[in-house]
N, C-alpha and C positions, 0 to 999 in steps of 0.2 A: 172442572178442574184438570187440570192440567195432567198428562199421562205420568210427570215427573214427581208430582204432588199426590198421586196415588201410591206409589213405590216409597214414598218415605216414610220409616218409623212410626212417626205420629197419626198413619192415616188408618188405626183399625176399624172392624165393622162388628156390629151383630153377630152376622154370620160368620165370620172368621173365627169370635170368641165361644161361638155355641160350638161349632165343628170341632173346635180346641177341647172343649169341655167333654164332649160326647165321647171323645176317643181317648184322650185321657181316664176319663172315669172308668170305660169299659178296657182300658189296661192294666189299670191298677187295680180291680178288681178281678184279673186274670181272664178277663174273656178269650179266648181263642177263635181263630179261622176256624169254622168247619170244614171237615175231609183233610183234614191237616196232611195225614199219612195216606188220603187214597182220592189223591188231585182227580185222576181220570175216571172216579166213580161219584164224582159229587160236582155237579155244577156248581155250586154256592162259591165256589174259588173264584169263577169266573165272575159269577154277580157282583163279589167283593170287588175284583179289578174294576169292573165298571162303575162302582160306585167311589173307587179312586182317582178314577179316570173325569170322571164328572165333577165331583170336589175339586179336581186339578183346575180342570177348564174355568169351574166357576171363580176359585181364586186366582186364578195367573193372572191376573191385572197386577196385584201385590207382589208377584214373585221378581226380585231382581238378580241374578243369576251371580256378581259379582261378590254379594252379602253372604253367599252361600258357598263360596269358595273350599271351605275344609268339607263342610258335606257332603259334596260332588267327588271333591279328591277322596275320601275314606270309602264311598262306595263303589269309586273308578277303581280301587284297591282291591278291594272284596272279589267286584265283580270280571277281576282280572286275573288274578288267582283262582276263583271259581269258574275259569272257563279254561284256566289253563288242566287243573287238577280233572275237569271232566273229560279229557284227553285221556285218563286212563283208564278212564269207568263209562263209557259211553255207552249212554240207554235213552232211549224215547221219554222213558216215564220220568228220570229223572232231573233229564233237562228241562221237558214241562214245568214240572215243579218246581225246581231253580228259579225259571224265568217268572212265575207266578209270584214265586212268595218273596222274589226280591224287589220286582216293579212295583208290586200294592204299596209296601211297606217308603219305600224310596219318591214315591207320587205323594203322598201323606206328607212326611216330612219334609219333603220341598214347601208343600202348602204352611205347611207349621211354622217353618222359619221366621216368616214376617211376624206373626203374630207373638211369636215368643221374643222379639226383639221390642216390642212394645210393654212398658211397663204394665198398663192394663191387662195383657196378654199372659204375662209373667206372672202377677197377682193370679190369673184363673190358674194358671198350672199351679202356683204353691197350694193354693186353697182346693183343688180337686182334689190334690194328694192329701192332704190332711184330712178331708172330707172321707176320702177311701181309708184311709188310716184309722179313724173313728169307727168307722161302719168296720172292719177289721178287729178291730180293738173289741168292741161288743159282742161281735162273732166269739171271739178267742175266751172273752170271759164268761161268757155263756156255756160256752162246749166244758170249759175247766170244772165249772162248777157242778155241771152234771156228770162231766166223764173224770175227771180228777186229769193223772197222767195219761191215761189214755186218748185223751185229744190230741196223740201227736200221730196217731193211727189215723185218724180225721183229716187233719191238716195234711196229709200226706196221698189225700184220695183221690180220686178223679174230678180232673178239672178243679185241682187246688196243689198248690205247692209250698209247704211252709217256709221254704228261703224265700221265694219272690213276695211272700206275705211279709217276712221279714224285712226286706228290703226295703218295702213302704214302709214298714214303721220305722225304720231305720232312718230313713231320711225327712220321716216326719220328726222325729225325735230329737236330728241334728237341725233341722227347721226351726224349732222349738225353742232349743239353747242359743240359737243366732239373736232369737226373738229377744229374748233373755236378757243375752249379753250387751246387744246393741238397739233395742228396742228405743230410740231417745225417741218418743212421741211429742208431738206437739199438744200435749193436755196437761192438766192442773200435775205436779208432783207425786200426789198420795195417790192419785188413778192408775199414774205411768208404773209407779211402783207396785201398782199393784198386777196391773198387766205385766210387767215382767216378771215378777213371782208365779203368777199363772203360768205364763210361759214355763219357767223354769220347773216345775211340778208338772205339766206336761211331759216335759225330756224326757223326765224320770218316769213317768208312766208307760210311755211308749216303749222306756228302755225295759221297764218289768215285763211289758206284754211280750217282745220279743222273746225275752226269757222263756214266755209261755208259750212259744208257738214250737219249742223243743227243735230249734234250729240252731245248730251250734256257731255255724259263718253266720246265722244272722243274729245273735247275740254280739260275735263279736262285731262285724262290722257296725252295730249302734252303736256297742262301746267305743269303736275307732270313732265314726261321726260324732259324738258328746265330745269328747276329747280332746277332737281335730278343733270343735269350737274354740274350748279353753283354751287350747295351747294358743290361737290367735288373740289374744289374751297381750301375750308374751310379746307377738310379732308388732303389735300394739302399741307396746310400752306400759302395758297394766299390770305390772308382775305383782302386786301385791294383792290385785285382785285376782289374780290365775290361783296365788297360791290358798288363798283364803278358800275358793270356790274346789278346787283340789283337794282340803284340808276336808270343805265338808260333807263331798262324794263319798271319800273312801273311809269318812269315818260311819255314814250310812250305809256303807256296801260292807264295813266288817260287824255291824250289830244287827242286819238283817240276813245274811250269808248262813249262818248256824241255824236260822228258823226256817228259810226256804230251803236247807238243807236236809231239814227234819221230814218237811213235807214232801217235798221231791225228789225221793231217793233215785229214782229211773233215769233221771233226768244229770243228776251229778254221777252216775255211774256212765253212762253215755257220754258223757265229758271228758271220764276218766281215762275213754279209749283211747285218746291222744299219746297218753302214758305206756300206752301197751300197741306199739306196732307190729308187734311179731303174731298179736292175736288173729285168727283167720277168719274169727267170726263176728269182728266187729266191721262195720262200715268204712271204719278209718283206716284199715286195713285195706278194704275195698279200693277205697280211695287212692291211697298211696299207691296199689298195683298198675290200677289204671293210668296216674299218672306215668308212671315208670313205663307201661306200655305204650303212651304215646309219645312218650321223650326216647325210647326206641327207634318209633316208626320214624319221629323226626329225622334222628340221626342216618337211617336209613334214604330220607325223602324230605333232604333240608329246605331245597330250592321250590321244588313240585310237591304240593300235597297228594295224598291218596285218593281224594273225591270226596263231593260232598254226602253225609251219611254212610259213607264205606269205614269209619273208626268203629261201629257199632257190629261190624259184620267181623272181623278180626277177633279170631279166638283165643284166650290167654288162658293155658291150662291153670293157671295160679288161681285162678279163682272162678273157675266153672263157667255155669251162665251167665253168672254176676258178670262177666266182661262184654256181654254186649250192651251193658249201660253205656251213657253218655261219660265224657273226659270229665264231667263234673269241675272246668277250668278252662274260661272263656280263648283266654290266649294263647294255650297250650292244641285248643280245638280248631280255632283259627288256623293256627302253625300248622298242624298234622293233615288236616282238610283241606286247606286251600294254598297250606305252603309260605313262605316269605313275605308274599305280597300279601297276603290275609293277614297276619300277627301287624306287618309294617303301620299299618292306619292306626292300629289301637296304640305302638309306640306312638308315633305322632302326636296322637290325641293327650295322651298322660303328660310329654313334654309340654305343649301348648300350654295347659292347664296350669303345669307348674310356673310355666311363664308368666300366665295371667296374673297368678296368686301373690308372684314375686314382685312385679312390677306395679302393680292395679289394687290390692287390695287396700291397703291404706284411703284409697280413694277412692272407694266401691261404696254406693247407698245400701241399706237394710236388704233391698229386696234383691240385687246382685250380690250381699255379700250370702244369702240363705243358698239362689241359686249354683254360686259357686261349692259353697261347701256341701252340697247336695251330690257332689263328684266324688267325696271323699268314701262314701259307703258304698257306692256305686262302683267305683274302680275297685275297692276292697273285694268287694262281693264277686266279680270275675275273677279270682283266683278260685273261689269255692264254687263256682257253676255255671253252668253253658246258659247265657242270655242273648236272645235275638229278640227277631220279632221286633215287632211295634215299642216295645220297652225301652230296645237300644235303637232304634232310631228315635224316639221321644226325647233320649237323652243326646243323641247327637247336634236334633234340631236344638236343642235348648241349649248346647254349646256355640254354634253358631249364632243362635241370638244374642249370645252374650257377649262373643267378636265383637258384634257392630256398635254394642252400647256400652262396653266399658272400656 
């Protein structure tokens, strides 16, 4: 086999799919590298870096740099912004942490791009995501039956983030809705319609599960993903189908809401915090102050950021100790800590996705439509949460793979 044949998208290997499955599964289930905040006290970070380099070397024959231009561009922008901001707060510990935490995901992402450019690789990613969503769903149902509304304390505990759980559920719900709308499989009509109905019910089930995570942002992004899928019917000139499905969903919503409100009063009171922005005892108020704090720092440092991990150290008297939280907004976090270069990559990413959607959507197959739609809840969640690490790298690699094949 020649080198040119080895790097073509059709040249998938079992090793590629296995590596993708393992890391995707661990990422969706919120496995985090040990020693995250104590790099110098844990050799395991170095072990992980060694694993990443080893996998990179093994899979390097499949990598074609010209096919990963956006992935490399985004990371270069992030690195440059980080290096410039580090000049404000030089620290050996911080520099070492940043180097290791940037190189490890970057090498893995570069390996994943060729795999995610192959139809089978894309199916592995989708299947792994849905499997993880099902496992999270079973966990949520079990906890809810045992703890009721107290589940929110468990899902926000150590090594578990209800917002990231709901992001997994949101993408799974969006994928299920795309299958329900566009799953024209080459099988008998009755079986195909049954499969599409099951996918529709699965999307609705994941939507309910996102509600039970007690994550407001998670419920919002799941709703956004599902309604985006329905909206694409208009883009495909299927207006009647769009109106029918929208009507059915709205009827279900108005019937179920009063029932759910009775059994989940705390959740509704939490959601009602949006209308009480002046109440300092609400998490919405804290998030609002954090956003204002970030915006104030951006105005003071619009070009070069204040430095990685520095936002937490800036005290805000409005919310006391809670001011040491993260920004809870990836776009603002990138801008405030890494400067204009840090946020520029995200802006370019969103614009390129919009261009792909407008110019290519009608000609995409089902798999690529599922993957394109997966970015809707992801982009929306970036407004509510600081997302980085392997999840961000996966989405970058996934987008780079899409760019090659659509």
